[in-house]
Structure formats: C-alpha cells, structure tokens
VMD Tcl script that draws the C-alpha trace (Angstrom):
set ca {
  {0.00 0.00 0.00}
  {1.28 3.46 -0.90}
  {0.44 6.23 1.57}
  {1.13 9.88 0.85}
  {1.43 12.46 3.61}
  {0.53 15.67 1.80}
  {0.96 18.87 3.75}
  {-0.03 22.51 3.27}
  {2.02 24.71 5.55}
  {3.11 28.28 6.16}
  {4.97 27.86 9.44}
  {6.44 24.41 8.82}
  {4.47 22.56 11.52}
  {2.40 20.52 9.04}
  {5.59 19.55 7.21}
  {7.31 18.56 10.44}
  {4.37 16.41 11.57}
  {4.11 14.78 8.14}
  {7.82 13.88 8.08}
  {7.74 12.49 11.62}
  {4.60 10.44 10.95}
  {6.02 9.05 7.73}
  {9.20 7.94 9.50}
  {7.28 6.43 12.41}
  {4.85 4.56 10.12}
  {7.65 3.29 7.87}
  {9.28 1.79 10.95}
  {6.15 -0.10 11.97}
  {4.84 -0.92 8.46}
  {7.79 -2.00 6.31}
  {5.34 -3.58 3.85}
  {3.87 -0.14 3.02}
  {5.42 2.67 1.04}
  {5.28 6.14 2.62}
  {5.94 9.42 0.88}
  {5.79 13.07 1.97}
  {4.93 15.92 -0.41}
  {4.36 19.65 -0.13}
  {0.94 20.68 -1.49}
  {2.55 23.89 -2.75}
  {4.59 21.76 -5.18}
  {1.75 19.33 -5.98}
  {-0.85 21.59 -7.60}
  {-2.74 19.89 -10.39}
  {-1.88 16.33 -9.28}
  {-4.67 13.81 -8.80}
  {-2.64 11.34 -6.69}
  {-3.69 8.29 -8.70}
  {-0.50 6.49 -7.65}
  {-1.40 6.68 -3.93}
  {-3.76 4.28 -2.19}
  {-4.36 6.83 0.55}
  {-3.57 10.53 0.91}
  {-3.31 11.85 4.45}
  {-3.70 15.61 4.08}
  {-2.13 17.64 6.90}
  {-2.88 21.35 7.20}
  {-3.28 24.11 9.73}
  {-5.94 26.62 10.67}
  {-5.12 30.31 10.67}
  {-6.82 33.20 12.41}
  {-10.45 32.47 13.12}
  {-10.93 29.14 11.35}
  {-9.40 29.90 7.94}
  {-7.39 27.66 5.67}
  {-3.82 28.79 5.13}
  {-3.03 30.29 1.71}
  {-1.10 27.24 0.48}
  {-4.08 25.02 1.32}
  {-6.57 27.34 -0.39}
  {-4.50 27.58 -3.59}
  {-3.94 23.83 -3.65}
  {-7.63 23.00 -3.24}
  {-8.63 25.58 -5.85}
  {-6.51 23.71 -8.42}
  {-7.35 20.17 -7.27}
  {-9.35 17.98 -9.65}
  {-9.59 14.38 -10.77}
  {-9.81 12.98 -7.24}
  {-13.20 11.29 -7.57}
  {-13.11 8.13 -5.47}
  {-9.56 8.80 -4.19}
  {-9.14 8.00 -0.50}
  {-8.22 10.91 1.75}
  {-7.85 11.26 5.52}
  {-7.34 14.59 7.29}
  {-5.14 15.92 10.07}
  {-5.72 19.48 11.22}
  {-3.37 21.60 13.31}
  {-4.83 24.34 15.44}
  {-5.01 26.06 18.78}
  {-7.91 25.60 21.21}
  {-7.53 29.20 22.37}
  {-9.32 30.23 19.15}
  {-13.10 30.05 18.83}
  {-12.92 28.02 15.59}
  {-10.41 25.37 16.68}
  {-9.14 23.54 13.59}
  {-11.87 25.22 11.55}
  {-9.93 24.67 8.33}
  {-10.42 20.91 8.65}
  {-14.17 21.19 8.08}
  {-13.56 23.44 5.06}
  {-11.02 21.03 3.57}
  {-13.34 18.10 4.21}
  {-16.24 19.89 2.49}
  {-14.10 20.77 -0.53}
  {-12.78 17.20 -0.90}
  {-16.32 15.81 -0.68}
  {-17.45 18.36 -3.29}
  {-14.67 17.10 -5.59}
  {-15.81 13.48 -5.09}
  {-12.99 12.25 -2.87}
  {-13.70 9.49 -0.37}
  {-12.97 10.57 3.22}
  {-11.67 7.86 5.55}
  {-12.25 8.11 9.29}
  {-12.84 11.18 11.40}
  {-10.31 14.00 10.97}
  {-7.62 14.09 13.64}
  {-7.07 17.45 15.32}
  {-3.77 18.48 16.90}
  {-3.75 21.25 19.51}
  {-0.66 23.41 19.78}
  {2.93 22.83 18.85}
  {4.24 19.53 17.55}
  {5.98 17.49 20.24}
  {6.53 13.78 20.87}
  {3.16 13.31 22.61}
  {1.26 14.90 19.72}
  {3.20 12.89 17.15}
  {2.42 9.70 19.08}
  {-1.29 10.61 19.28}
  {-1.36 11.28 15.55}
  {0.51 8.02 14.87}
  {-2.12 6.10 16.85}
  {-4.79 7.78 14.72}
  {-2.92 6.84 11.51}
  {-2.73 3.23 12.74}
  {-6.52 3.26 13.05}
  {-6.91 4.69 9.55}
  {-4.59 2.05 8.09}
  {-6.52 -0.70 9.87}
  {-9.86 0.46 8.43}
}
mol new
graphics top color blue
foreach p $ca { graphics top sphere $p radius 0.5 }
foreach p [lrange $ca 0 end-1] q [lrange $ca 1 end] { graphics top cylinder $p $q radius 0.2 }
display resetview
C-alpha cells in the first residue's frame, strides 16, 4: 500500500508532523510505502498512484485555511473516489479550533474524494506526545 502524507504549511508545523509520521509509520509498516509531499509543489496532481492521501494542514486566524491550502484545493481535480484522511493543526484558544479541517473536508467531498475516518485534530505545537497521538490515529486509519 502506498500512503502519501501531503501537507499545506506556512509555518512548517504541518511539514514537520508529516515527516515524523512518515518515518514512524515506515518503521512499523515495512510492507507499506510512505511518501511526503508539499501541497505547494503538488498543484494539479490527482494522486492516482497513492492508495491513501493523508492531508495535513493548519488553521489560521479564526478558522481559515492557510493560503497554500486554499490555492492547492482551488486547483485540485480528478480525485473522484480517491481515498483521503485529514489531520488538522490548530489552537484551542481560538473560537474556531481547527476550523480549516471542516472546510477542507467539504471541498474534498465536493470534488468526489472518499474521506476515511474522522479527521484528527492536533492542539498546539508539535511534540513527541502529539506525534504519538497522531501516529495512533494513523494506525486506526490504516486498519480500516
């Protein structure tokens, strides 16, 4: 199985989490192939060569998608039936915690993508505990 961690980031946190999750999953699933890509460099792709795309992005301000995420989704097409799962980074001190996740989910559904599982939300900065929580979530997605 080929799994792509696709991230849309401005600060680098989504990239960092994607890299760490890919490394952790590769260590526990040597029979799978894991790849990490920047959404900013993947505009126009339809990800036909991936069995699952785990899209990692952050929420900015009061529930908005970051600019890289918006531009990427505006150019996304040809994903009908493609399997996606979502990880959202955010901060619970904001009213619309991880609000971008719902917007990304709605856009992917509109484009015909198949969403797997419930989106995983990460509060605050990326540390070992948050990476481990996200890895447990990924394990559940892979098992489904």
